[in-house]
VMD Tcl script that builds the backbone (N, CA, C; Angstrom):
set m [mol new atoms 456]
animate dup $m
set s [atomselect $m all]
$s set {name element resname resid chain x y z} {
  {N N LYS 1 A -3.232 -9.762 4.827}
  {CA C LYS 1 A -3.776 -9.618 3.680}
  {C C LYS 1 A -3.127 -8.576 2.776}
  {N N ARG 2 A -2.876 -8.791 1.468}
  {CA C ARG 2 A -2.206 -7.897 0.776}
  {C C ARG 2 A -3.076 -7.160 -0.439}
  {N N HIS 3 A -2.545 -6.092 -0.816}
  {CA C HIS 3 A -3.157 -5.572 -1.906}
  {C C HIS 3 A -2.827 -6.025 -3.141}
  {N N ALA 4 A -3.621 -6.045 -4.141}
  {CA C ALA 4 A -3.172 -6.652 -5.576}
  {C C ALA 4 A -3.479 -5.408 -6.711}
  {N N PRO 5 A -2.339 -4.906 -7.198}
  {CA C PRO 5 A -1.104 -5.528 -7.023}
  {C C PRO 5 A -0.458 -4.973 -5.547}
  {N N PRO 6 A 0.626 -5.447 -5.237}
  {CA C PRO 6 A 1.415 -5.089 -4.028}
  {C C PRO 6 A 1.861 -3.649 -4.114}
  {N N ARG 7 A 1.902 -2.768 -3.131}
  {CA C ARG 7 A 2.311 -1.449 -3.232}
  {C C ARG 7 A 3.682 -1.188 -2.343}
  {N N VAL 8 A 4.274 -0.154 -2.968}
  {CA C VAL 8 A 5.474 0.185 -2.469}
  {C C VAL 8 A 5.371 1.676 -2.220}
  {N N ALA 9 A 5.749 2.186 -1.023}
  {CA C ALA 9 A 5.742 3.560 -0.806}
  {C C ALA 9 A 7.230 4.245 -0.846}
  {N N VAL 10 A 7.332 5.387 -1.704}
  {CA C VAL 10 A 8.561 6.125 -1.833}
  {C C VAL 10 A 8.289 7.390 -1.314}
  {N N LEU 11 A 8.925 7.655 -0.233}
  {CA C LEU 11 A 8.956 8.803 0.544}
  {C C LEU 11 A 10.158 9.723 0.194}
  {N N LEU 12 A 9.872 10.726 -0.512}
  {CA C LEU 12 A 11.140 11.738 -0.793}
  {C C LEU 12 A 11.017 13.051 0.001}
  {N N ARG 13 A 12.074 13.303 0.577}
  {CA C ARG 13 A 12.100 14.492 1.539}
  {C C ARG 13 A 13.293 15.214 1.564}
  {N N GLY 14 A 13.294 16.413 2.054}
  {CA C GLY 14 A 14.112 17.376 1.981}
  {C C GLY 14 A 14.334 18.381 1.085}
  {N N VAL 15 A 15.513 18.704 0.548}
  {CA C VAL 15 A 15.532 19.935 -0.466}
  {C C VAL 15 A 15.790 19.494 -1.802}
  {N N ALA 16 A 14.918 19.952 -2.629}
  {CA C ALA 16 A 14.891 19.664 -4.258}
  {C C ALA 16 A 15.695 20.869 -4.800}
  {N N PHE 17 A 16.411 20.444 -5.829}
  {CA C PHE 17 A 17.139 21.607 -6.586}
  {C C PHE 17 A 18.160 22.308 -5.527}
  {N N ARG 18 A 18.831 21.232 -4.676}
  {CA C ARG 18 A 19.637 21.832 -3.784}
  {C C ARG 18 A 20.816 22.498 -4.499}
  {N N ASN 19 A 21.354 23.653 -3.933}
  {CA C ASN 19 A 22.543 24.377 -4.404}
  {C C ASN 19 A 23.703 23.702 -3.651}
  {N N TRP 20 A 24.729 23.248 -4.485}
  {CA C TRP 20 A 25.742 22.422 -4.071}
  {C C TRP 20 A 26.932 23.610 -4.359}
  {N N GLY 21 A 27.889 23.463 -3.728}
  {CA C GLY 21 A 29.170 24.299 -3.868}
  {C C GLY 21 A 29.817 24.735 -2.561}
  {N N SER 22 A 30.193 25.927 -2.317}
  {CA C SER 22 A 30.782 26.224 -0.887}
  {C C SER 22 A 29.721 26.279 0.039}
  {N N ARG 23 A 30.021 26.297 1.350}
  {CA C ARG 23 A 29.341 26.450 2.446}
  {C C ARG 23 A 28.543 27.715 2.524}
  {N N ASP 24 A 29.005 28.797 1.707}
  {CA C ASP 24 A 28.299 30.010 1.616}
  {C C ASP 24 A 27.010 30.081 0.713}
  {N N THR 25 A 27.024 28.980 0.108}
  {CA C THR 25 A 25.802 28.718 -0.812}
  {C C THR 25 A 24.654 28.041 -0.195}
  {N N GLU 26 A 23.752 28.680 -0.020}
  {CA C GLU 26 A 22.629 28.415 0.620}
  {C C GLU 26 A 21.329 28.340 -0.232}
  {N N GLY 27 A 20.192 27.564 0.198}
  {CA C GLY 27 A 18.981 27.770 -0.491}
  {C C GLY 27 A 18.811 26.758 -1.718}
  {N N SER 28 A 17.891 27.101 -2.639}
  {CA C SER 28 A 17.637 26.105 -3.736}
  {C C SER 28 A 17.442 26.814 -5.000}
  {N N CYS 29 A 17.318 26.053 -6.134}
  {CA C CYS 29 A 16.767 26.488 -7.298}
  {C C CYS 29 A 17.713 27.528 -8.163}
  {N N CYS 30 A 19.029 27.695 -7.799}
  {CA C CYS 30 A 19.780 28.397 -8.649}
  {C C CYS 30 A 20.269 27.626 -9.822}
  {N N ARG 31 A 20.810 28.616 -10.631}
  {CA C ARG 31 A 21.333 28.185 -12.199}
  {C C ARG 31 A 22.001 26.793 -11.921}
  {N N GLY 32 A 21.951 25.797 -12.606}
  {CA C GLY 32 A 22.657 24.604 -12.847}
  {C C GLY 32 A 21.819 23.600 -11.914}
  {N N THR 33 A 20.987 23.773 -11.155}
  {CA C THR 33 A 20.343 22.797 -10.314}
  {C C THR 33 A 19.348 22.013 -11.093}
  {N N GLU 34 A 18.654 22.546 -11.926}
  {CA C GLU 34 A 17.498 21.986 -12.820}
  {C C GLU 34 A 18.361 20.718 -13.296}
  {N N ALA 35 A 19.293 20.638 -14.120}
  {CA C ALA 35 A 19.870 19.499 -14.659}
  {C C ALA 35 A 20.139 18.398 -13.530}
  {N N SER 36 A 20.765 18.785 -12.414}
  {CA C SER 36 A 21.075 17.869 -11.529}
  {C C SER 36 A 20.045 17.266 -11.026}
  {N N GLN 37 A 18.787 17.944 -10.628}
  {CA C GLN 37 A 17.726 17.366 -9.924}
  {C C GLN 37 A 16.905 16.321 -11.131}
  {N N ARG 38 A 16.999 16.755 -12.432}
  {CA C ARG 38 A 16.538 15.923 -13.342}
  {C C ARG 38 A 17.160 14.632 -13.537}
  {N N SER 39 A 18.542 14.657 -13.258}
  {CA C SER 39 A 19.455 13.453 -13.437}
  {C C SER 39 A 19.005 12.532 -12.095}
  {N N VAL 40 A 18.813 13.211 -10.995}
  {CA C VAL 40 A 18.414 12.193 -9.828}
  {C C VAL 40 A 17.164 11.608 -9.947}
  {N N VAL 41 A 16.020 12.202 -10.570}
  {CA C VAL 41 A 14.762 11.621 -10.784}
  {C C VAL 41 A 15.012 10.471 -11.864}
  {N N GLU 42 A 15.687 10.653 -12.939}
  {CA C GLU 42 A 16.075 9.756 -13.811}
  {C C GLU 42 A 16.608 8.513 -13.167}
  {N N SER 43 A 17.528 8.686 -12.224}
  {CA C SER 43 A 18.084 7.659 -11.477}
  {C C SER 43 A 17.243 6.774 -10.941}
  {N N TRP 44 A 16.218 7.451 -9.981}
  {CA C TRP 44 A 15.149 6.755 -9.510}
  {C C TRP 44 A 14.328 6.113 -10.280}
  {N N ASP 45 A 13.936 6.684 -11.490}
  {CA C ASP 45 A 13.278 5.863 -12.526}
  {C C ASP 45 A 13.913 4.576 -12.974}
  {N N GLU 46 A 15.331 4.622 -13.314}
  {CA C GLU 46 A 15.686 3.678 -13.772}
  {C C GLU 46 A 16.330 2.500 -12.824}
  {N N HIS 47 A 16.774 2.968 -11.497}
  {CA C HIS 47 A 17.153 2.065 -10.552}
  {C C HIS 47 A 16.349 1.573 -9.545}
  {N N LEU 48 A 15.065 2.313 -9.384}
  {CA C LEU 48 A 14.052 1.870 -8.390}
  {C C LEU 48 A 12.683 1.735 -8.918}
  {N N PHE 49 A 12.034 2.712 -9.441}
  {CA C PHE 49 A 10.886 2.624 -9.915}
  {C C PHE 49 A 10.486 1.575 -11.075}
  {N N ALA 50 A 11.219 1.765 -12.140}
  {CA C ALA 50 A 10.942 0.726 -13.139}
  {C C ALA 50 A 11.216 -0.758 -12.650}
  {N N PRO 51 A 12.284 -1.051 -11.903}
  {CA C PRO 51 A 12.623 -2.323 -11.495}
  {C C PRO 51 A 11.302 -2.984 -10.602}
  {N N LEU 52 A 10.824 -2.084 -9.695}
  {CA C LEU 52 A 9.793 -2.421 -8.906}
  {C C LEU 52 A 8.588 -2.738 -9.710}
  {N N GLU 53 A 8.328 -1.866 -10.631}
  {CA C GLU 53 A 7.093 -1.924 -11.510}
  {C C GLU 53 A 7.233 -3.271 -12.470}
  {N N ALA 54 A 8.474 -3.568 -12.660}
  {CA C ALA 54 A 8.667 -4.827 -13.669}
  {C C ALA 54 A 8.384 -5.838 -12.721}
  {N N ARG 55 A 8.515 -5.874 -11.394}
  {CA C ARG 55 A 8.409 -6.893 -10.497}
  {C C ARG 55 A 6.806 -7.028 -9.929}
  {N N GLY 56 A 5.933 -6.187 -10.668}
  {CA C GLY 56 A 4.533 -6.227 -10.449}
  {C C GLY 56 A 4.028 -5.291 -9.130}
  {N N TYR 57 A 4.929 -4.424 -8.704}
  {CA C TYR 57 A 4.592 -3.545 -7.574}
  {C C TYR 57 A 3.886 -2.158 -8.187}
  {N N GLU 58 A 3.186 -1.727 -7.500}
  {CA C GLU 58 A 2.518 -0.397 -7.709}
  {C C GLU 58 A 3.482 0.692 -6.852}
  {N N VAL 59 A 4.105 1.760 -7.537}
  {CA C VAL 59 A 4.803 2.495 -6.788}
  {C C VAL 59 A 3.917 3.745 -6.462}
  {N N ASN 60 A 4.077 4.098 -5.245}
  {CA C ASN 60 A 3.371 5.188 -4.647}
  {C C ASN 60 A 4.336 6.360 -4.060}
  {N N ILE 61 A 4.341 7.442 -4.586}
  {CA C ILE 61 A 5.374 8.520 -4.289}
  {C C ILE 61 A 4.592 9.547 -3.373}
  {N N TYR 62 A 5.407 9.875 -2.305}
  {CA C TYR 62 A 5.080 11.012 -1.234}
  {C C TYR 62 A 6.200 11.885 -1.109}
  {N N VAL 63 A 5.800 13.119 -1.343}
  {CA C VAL 63 A 7.183 14.118 -1.239}
  {C C VAL 63 A 6.910 15.281 -0.303}
  {N N ALA 64 A 7.715 15.457 0.573}
  {CA C ALA 64 A 7.661 16.473 1.477}
  {C C ALA 64 A 8.896 17.311 1.475}
  {N N THR 65 A 8.836 18.590 0.826}
  {CA C THR 65 A 10.023 19.484 0.505}
  {C C THR 65 A 9.619 20.938 0.798}
  {N N TYR 66 A 10.498 21.573 0.445}
  {CA C TYR 66 A 10.429 23.239 0.523}
  {C C TYR 66 A 10.227 23.801 -0.885}
  {N N ARG 67 A 9.549 24.886 -1.028}
  {CA C ARG 67 A 9.370 25.780 -2.212}
  {C C ARG 67 A 10.685 26.189 -2.338}
  {N N CYS 68 A 10.929 26.579 -3.725}
  {CA C CYS 68 A 12.373 27.205 -3.921}
  {C C CYS 68 A 12.588 28.514 -3.190}
  {N N SER 69 A 13.869 28.528 -2.511}
  {CA C SER 69 A 14.111 29.648 -1.579}
  {C C SER 69 A 14.167 31.128 -2.408}
  {N N ASN 70 A 14.337 31.082 -3.746}
  {CA C ASN 70 A 14.331 32.210 -4.420}
  {C C ASN 70 A 13.028 32.628 -5.205}
  {N N GLY 71 A 11.946 31.916 -4.813}
  {CA C GLY 71 A 10.680 32.210 -5.304}
  {C C GLY 71 A 10.244 31.605 -6.702}
  {N N LYS 72 A 11.294 30.889 -7.319}
  {CA C LYS 72 A 10.899 30.123 -8.531}
  {C C LYS 72 A 9.929 29.053 -8.422}
  {N N ASP 73 A 9.245 28.623 -9.426}
  {CA C ASP 73 A 8.370 27.391 -9.167}
  {C C ASP 73 A 8.612 26.056 -9.648}
  {N N TRP 74 A 10.099 25.899 -9.652}
  {CA C TRP 74 A 10.605 24.654 -10.030}
  {C C TRP 74 A 10.221 23.365 -9.479}
  {N N VAL 75 A 9.709 23.576 -8.347}
  {CA C VAL 75 A 9.334 22.254 -7.533}
  {C C VAL 75 A 8.044 21.949 -8.058}
  {N N GLU 76 A 7.034 22.881 -8.159}
  {CA C GLU 76 A 5.741 22.686 -8.600}
  {C C GLU 76 A 5.577 22.380 -10.142}
  {N N ARG 77 A 6.521 23.110 -10.966}
  {CA C ARG 77 A 6.433 22.875 -12.248}
  {C C ARG 77 A 7.253 21.761 -12.769}
  {N N ASP 78 A 8.432 21.468 -12.304}
  {CA C ASP 78 A 9.213 20.397 -13.004}
  {C C ASP 78 A 9.198 19.161 -12.020}
  {N N LEU 79 A 9.600 19.252 -10.779}
  {CA C LEU 79 A 9.818 18.018 -9.992}
  {C C LEU 79 A 8.637 17.298 -9.886}
  {N N LEU 80 A 7.487 17.833 -9.435}
  {CA C LEU 80 A 6.291 17.135 -9.368}
  {C C LEU 80 A 5.707 16.521 -10.647}
  {N N ALA 81 A 5.864 17.297 -11.774}
  {CA C ALA 81 A 5.634 16.812 -13.064}
  {C C ALA 81 A 6.350 15.590 -13.565}
  {N N GLN 82 A 7.543 15.556 -13.087}
  {CA C GLN 82 A 8.533 14.361 -13.348}
  {C C GLN 82 A 8.094 13.041 -12.608}
  {N N LEU 83 A 7.448 13.339 -11.513}
  {CA C LEU 83 A 7.114 12.298 -10.504}
  {C C LEU 83 A 5.595 11.504 -10.890}
  {N N ALA 84 A 4.928 12.375 -11.367}
  {CA C ALA 84 A 3.486 11.935 -12.118}
  {C C ALA 84 A 3.668 10.891 -13.021}
  {N N PRO 85 A 2.811 9.851 -13.150}
  {CA C PRO 85 A 1.544 9.683 -12.216}
  {C C PRO 85 A 1.751 8.924 -11.118}
  {N N ARG 86 A 2.763 8.526 -10.731}
  {CA C ARG 86 A 3.055 7.738 -9.326}
  {C C ARG 86 A 2.763 8.680 -8.066}
  {N N LEU 87 A 2.900 9.968 -8.332}
  {CA C LEU 87 A 2.623 10.805 -7.048}
  {C C LEU 87 A 1.371 10.727 -6.536}
  {N N ARG 88 A 1.427 10.470 -5.055}
  {CA C ARG 88 A 0.169 10.157 -4.322}
  {C C ARG 88 A -0.105 11.418 -3.320}
  {N N GLY 89 A 1.069 12.076 -2.943}
  {CA C GLY 89 A 0.774 13.202 -1.738}
  {C C GLY 89 A 1.878 13.990 -1.777}
  {N N VAL 90 A 1.720 15.376 -1.376}
  {CA C VAL 90 A 2.562 16.338 -1.622}
  {C C VAL 90 A 2.483 17.278 -0.509}
  {N N TYR 91 A 3.530 17.634 0.166}
  {CA C TYR 91 A 3.646 18.838 1.158}
  {C C TYR 91 A 4.744 19.760 0.783}
  {N N LEU 92 A 4.403 21.000 0.594}
  {CA C LEU 92 A 5.480 21.991 0.076}
  {C C LEU 92 A 5.308 22.990 1.307}
  {N N GLY 93 A 6.399 23.056 1.976}
  {CA C GLY 93 A 6.633 24.199 2.900}
  {C C GLY 93 A 7.653 25.081 2.516}
  {N N SER 94 A 8.091 26.091 3.496}
  {CA C SER 94 A 9.119 27.101 3.253}
  {C C SER 94 A 10.085 26.904 4.170}
  {N N TYR 95 A 11.240 27.618 3.858}
  {CA C TYR 95 A 12.350 27.351 4.850}
  {C C TYR 95 A 12.109 28.049 6.228}
  {N N ASP 96 A 11.073 28.973 6.273}
  {CA C ASP 96 A 10.831 29.519 7.446}
  {C C ASP 96 A 9.958 28.649 8.328}
  {N N ASN 97 A 9.090 27.695 7.893}
  {CA C ASN 97 A 8.293 27.044 8.848}
  {C C ASN 97 A 8.570 25.649 8.684}
  {N N THR 98 A 9.645 25.104 8.083}
  {CA C THR 98 A 9.764 23.422 7.969}
  {C C THR 98 A 11.121 23.153 8.170}
  {N N THR 99 A 11.432 22.085 8.874}
  {CA C THR 99 A 12.823 21.692 9.202}
  {C C THR 99 A 13.042 20.348 8.421}
  {N N GLN 100 A 14.348 19.853 8.386}
  {CA C GLN 100 A 14.574 18.428 7.733}
  {C C GLN 100 A 13.743 17.334 8.479}
  {N N SER 101 A 13.755 17.476 9.896}
  {CA C SER 101 A 13.127 16.261 10.484}
  {C C SER 101 A 11.467 16.582 10.152}
  {N N ALA 102 A 11.060 17.808 10.199}
  {CA C ALA 102 A 9.757 17.825 9.730}
  {C C ALA 102 A 9.286 17.197 8.475}
  {N N THR 103 A 10.288 17.504 7.460}
  {CA C THR 103 A 9.766 16.922 6.019}
  {C C THR 103 A 9.748 15.450 6.207}
  {N N HIS 104 A 10.586 14.723 7.046}
  {CA C HIS 104 A 10.523 13.382 7.318}
  {C C HIS 104 A 9.126 12.853 7.660}
  {N N ALA 105 A 8.966 13.396 8.887}
  {CA C ALA 105 A 7.567 13.049 9.485}
  {C C ALA 105 A 6.205 13.598 8.608}
  {N N ARG 106 A 6.394 14.681 7.836}
  {CA C ARG 106 A 5.286 14.849 6.816}
  {C C ARG 106 A 5.176 13.752 5.971}
  {N N ALA 107 A 6.216 13.366 5.370}
  {CA C ALA 107 A 6.245 12.382 4.234}
  {C C ALA 107 A 5.632 11.143 4.872}
  {N N LEU 108 A 5.958 10.551 6.045}
  {CA C LEU 108 A 5.407 9.438 6.545}
  {C C LEU 108 A 4.013 9.700 6.928}
  {N N ALA 109 A 3.563 10.912 7.195}
  {CA C ALA 109 A 2.013 11.234 7.615}
  {C C ALA 109 A 1.397 11.310 6.209}
  {N N LEU 110 A 1.795 11.797 5.127}
  {CA C LEU 110 A 1.200 11.664 3.839}
  {C C LEU 110 A 0.805 10.286 3.306}
  {N N ALA 111 A 1.820 9.534 3.613}
  {CA C ALA 111 A 1.769 8.118 3.106}
  {C C ALA 111 A 0.689 7.389 3.957}
  {N N HIS 112 A 0.726 7.509 5.146}
  {CA C HIS 112 A -0.287 6.945 6.230}
  {C C HIS 112 A -1.613 7.618 5.629}
  {N N ALA 113 A -1.901 8.782 5.724}
  {CA C ALA 113 A -3.158 9.346 5.239}
  {C C ALA 113 A -3.746 8.787 3.822}
  {N N GLU 114 A -2.905 8.794 3.013}
  {CA C GLU 114 A -3.359 8.257 1.649}
  {C C GLU 114 A -3.733 6.933 1.501}
  {N N SER 115 A -2.872 5.980 2.250}
  {CA C SER 115 A -2.993 4.622 2.176}
  {C C SER 115 A -4.357 4.250 3.051}
  {N N SER 116 A -4.461 4.937 4.226}
  {CA C SER 116 A -5.709 4.837 5.049}
  {C C SER 116 A -7.126 5.148 4.171}
  {N N SER 117 A -6.983 6.051 3.378}
  {CA C SER 117 A -8.274 6.397 2.640}
  {C C SER 117 A -8.440 5.677 1.387}
  {N N ARG 118 A -7.724 4.777 1.055}
  {CA C ARG 118 A -7.889 4.203 -0.365}
  {C C ARG 118 A -8.968 3.056 -0.134}
  {N N GLU 119 A -9.851 2.948 -1.303}
  {CA C GLU 119 A -10.848 1.982 -1.176}
  {C C GLU 119 A -10.478 0.637 -1.847}
  {N N ASP 120 A -9.270 0.398 -2.258}
  {CA C ASP 120 A -8.904 -0.825 -2.710}
  {C C ASP 120 A -8.076 -1.912 -1.830}
  {N N GLN 121 A -8.636 -1.817 -0.533}
  {CA C GLN 121 A -8.190 -2.779 0.374}
  {C C GLN 121 A -8.739 -4.070 0.061}
  {N N PRO 122 A -7.990 -5.059 0.428}
  {CA C PRO 122 A -8.217 -6.451 0.092}
  {C C PRO 122 A -9.637 -6.841 0.851}
  {N N GLU 123 A -10.548 -7.402 0.097}
  {CA C GLU 123 A -11.849 -7.780 0.517}
  {C C GLU 123 A -11.786 -8.592 1.863}
  {N N GLY 124 A -12.552 -8.086 2.958}
  {CA C GLY 124 A -12.424 -8.782 4.198}
  {C C GLY 124 A -11.349 -8.391 5.022}
  {N N ALA 125 A -10.277 -7.563 4.731}
  {CA C ALA 125 A -8.880 -7.541 5.490}
  {C C ALA 125 A -9.218 -6.605 6.493}
  {N N GLY 126 A -10.170 -5.571 6.570}
  {CA C GLY 126 A -10.196 -4.575 7.724}
  {C C GLY 126 A -8.935 -3.954 7.762}
  {N N LYS 127 A -8.625 -3.563 9.005}
  {CA C LYS 127 A -7.384 -3.061 9.620}
  {C C LYS 127 A -6.174 -3.895 9.438}
  {N N ALA 128 A -6.458 -5.235 9.131}
  {CA C ALA 128 A -5.235 -6.099 9.014}
  {C C ALA 128 A -4.562 -5.946 7.659}
  {N N ALA 129 A -5.087 -5.304 6.806}
  {CA C ALA 129 A -4.363 -5.102 5.478}
  {C C ALA 129 A -3.009 -4.481 5.476}
  {N N ARG 130 A -2.048 -4.854 4.780}
  {CA C ARG 130 A -0.886 -4.310 4.783}
  {C C ARG 130 A -0.996 -3.272 3.941}
  {N N ALA 131 A -0.611 -1.989 4.058}
  {CA C ALA 131 A -0.668 -0.886 3.181}
  {C C ALA 131 A 0.428 -0.834 2.222}
  {N N PHE 132 A 1.556 -1.232 2.733}
  {CA C PHE 132 A 2.702 -1.260 1.687}
  {C C PHE 132 A 3.584 -2.564 2.005}
  {N N GLU 133 A 4.249 -3.145 0.922}
  {CA C GLU 133 A 5.081 -4.259 1.134}
  {C C GLU 133 A 6.338 -3.782 1.585}
  {N N HIS 134 A 6.755 -2.653 1.009}
  {CA C HIS 134 A 8.028 -2.082 1.344}
  {C C HIS 134 A 8.092 -0.443 1.312}
  {N N VAL 135 A 8.880 0.149 2.016}
  {CA C VAL 135 A 8.858 1.768 2.073}
  {C C VAL 135 A 10.324 2.099 2.027}
  {N N PHE 136 A 10.611 3.029 1.190}
  {CA C PHE 136 A 11.923 3.579 0.818}
  {C C PHE 136 A 11.712 4.918 1.377}
  {N N ILE 137 A 12.694 5.644 2.198}
  {CA C ILE 137 A 12.638 6.946 2.507}
  {C C ILE 137 A 14.044 7.423 1.891}
  {N N MET 138 A 13.921 8.502 1.047}
  {CA C MET 138 A 15.144 8.921 0.497}
  {C C MET 138 A 15.133 10.512 0.361}
  {N N ARG 139 A 16.301 11.020 0.229}
  {CA C ARG 139 A 16.546 12.425 0.057}
  {C C ARG 139 A 16.223 12.967 -1.398}
  {N N LEU 140 A 15.719 13.916 -1.432}
  {CA C LEU 140 A 15.443 14.591 -2.944}
  {C C LEU 140 A 16.621 14.866 -3.666}
  {N N ASP 141 A 17.714 14.978 -3.061}
  {CA C ASP 141 A 19.084 15.452 -3.761}
  {C C ASP 141 A 19.861 14.078 -3.975}
  {N N MET 142 A 19.434 12.860 -3.738}
  {CA C MET 142 A 20.316 11.577 -3.683}
  {C C MET 142 A 20.069 10.869 -4.985}
  {N N ALA 143 A 20.917 10.789 -5.788}
  {CA C ALA 143 A 20.714 9.907 -7.031}
  {C C ALA 143 A 20.909 8.616 -6.572}
  {N N LEU 144 A 20.382 7.574 -7.324}
  {CA C LEU 144 A 20.580 6.119 -7.038}
  {C C LEU 144 A 21.285 5.453 -8.091}
  {N N THR 145 A 22.306 4.738 -7.749}
  {CA C THR 145 A 23.267 3.941 -8.659}
  {C C THR 145 A 23.140 2.460 -8.279}
  {N N ARG 146 A 23.730 1.693 -9.235}
  {CA C ARG 146 A 23.854 0.254 -8.726}
  {C C ARG 146 A 24.560 0.015 -7.428}
  {N N SER 147 A 25.721 0.775 -7.270}
  {CA C SER 147 A 26.565 0.579 -6.046}
  {C C SER 147 A 25.807 0.932 -4.876}
  {N N ASN 148 A 24.834 1.919 -4.926}
  {CA C ASN 148 A 24.218 2.279 -3.585}
  {C C ASN 148 A 22.846 1.861 -3.358}
  {N N LEU 149 A 22.414 1.011 -4.261}
  {CA C LEU 149 A 21.100 0.382 -4.289}
  {C C LEU 149 A 21.161 -1.050 -4.494}
  {N N THR 150 A 21.460 -2.097 -3.701}
  {CA C THR 150 A 21.676 -3.530 -3.933}
  {C C THR 150 A 20.745 -4.318 -3.806}
  {N N CYS 151 A 19.352 -3.758 -3.411}
  {CA C CYS 151 A 18.286 -4.789 -3.201}
  {C C CYS 151 A 17.721 -5.153 -4.216}
  {N N LEU 152 A 17.726 -4.566 -5.495}
  {CA C LEU 152 A 17.018 -4.849 -6.489}
  {C C LEU 152 A 17.887 -5.664 -7.533}
}
mol reanalyze $m
mol bondsrecalc $m
mol representation Tube
mol addrep $m
């Protein structure tokens, strides 16, 4: 049995506002990364979220990432605001207590926990209901283009 409308989970994980440049550049949220992250989110809107919603899907977003390594609040202030109202779950760790593989696992756990607690399960479906029709797992620093997303 399926939800009406059918749902798609988008799990976003890893480092937001990633500093690019030389290998000596570590961390996140330095000057110049705001515009880059904003353009990444805009690419998701254009190439994934809007096309899925146009096809009748409800897009549910789950984010597992790090706080800014320099103490800025850009993840909380900017990124999460850009993802609302599709945002369903968030985990914010620090570089000291979270790894890349842990953000992957946390994003999956967020989607599972939220989907299990929803009251909009199809009538009579019980545990047989399919939580999501599709699941996309993406890095927070990866923009989408027509050439790297060919399924829509």
